[in-house]
N, C-alpha and C positions, 0 to 999 in steps of 0.2 A: 242255309236256306230252309224255311219252314214249309211244311205241307199245307195244302189249302185249309184243312180243318184247324190246324194250329194258328194259321194267320187270322182266321175268323175269330177264334177264341181270344187272341191277343188284341184284336180290334175291339171286341166287347169289353175287355179289361180296360183298355185305354178310355173308352167311352164312359165306363163306370167311374174310373178315377177322376175324369173331368167333371162328371155330373155330381158325384158325391163329395169330392174333396176340392173341387174348383181348380184342379191342377191344369196347367197348360202342357200339352203334349206336342212335341215336335217329332215328327216321324219322317225319315228319309226313305223313299221307296221309288222303284222304277215301275211298280205295278199300279196301273191306273185304277184297277178294281179296288184297291185299298184306299186310294186317294179320294174316291167319291164320298167317303164317310167323313172327310175332313171339313172343318168350318172354312178353312182358307187353304188354297193351293198356290204354291210358287213353282213354276216350271223354269228349270235352269238348263242352259246349254253352255258348255265350256266355261263354267264358273260365272256366267252372266244370267241375270233374271230376264226372261223373255216373255213370260206370261205370269199374271198374278190375279187372283180373284176367288170367288166362291166356286164350288163345284159346278153349279148351274152356269156360271159365266164361262168357266174354262171349257166345259163340255158343250157349250152352245155352238162351237165351230169345230166339228170333228175333222173337217178337211185340213184345218190349220194344224191339228194334232198329228194327222197323218203325214203332213209335210215335215213335221219335226221328227218323224219316224217313231212315233209313240204308238203302241198297240192299243186300239180302242176295245174296251170291254164289250163282249157280245151283247149284253142287254142294251147298251147305248147304241150299238149298230142297229139292233132291232127297232129301237125307238125312232131312230132317224128314218128308217124305211117306212115305219108306220105313219110318221108325220107326213112323209112325202105322198103316202097313199090317202091322206086326208083324215087320219085319226087325230082327234083333238087332245094330244098329250101335253100337259103343262111343261114349260121349259125347266122348271125347278125339279122335275122328276128325274133323278139320276141314280138313286139307289134301287136295288131290286124290289124292295118293299114299295117304294113310291111308284115305280113303273107298274108293278102288278096292280096297285090300287087304281091307277089311271086307266089301265086297260079294262079292269072290271067295271069302272064307271062309264066307259065309252059306249 
């Protein structure tokens, strides 16, 4: 298991390999904070696909993810509470950078 800094560095490496070399990267993880940087997410349970889509699609229903016993990243929980309070945060804002940009623009 990697520490948070090493996981972040590995994610940057994957992104660079994809952008510069056009490689397709398949990453298997149980950490949703890593999955938010993917282009496509497949959620599986007992070997079956139960959800599939972009990060914005998957993270649009946090309650469904909680029912699946997945741990919601703190920034996405915050965004959910901000939206409930009336902040206009775009649905596609799922990464820390996107969320910060939306909050700054609100």
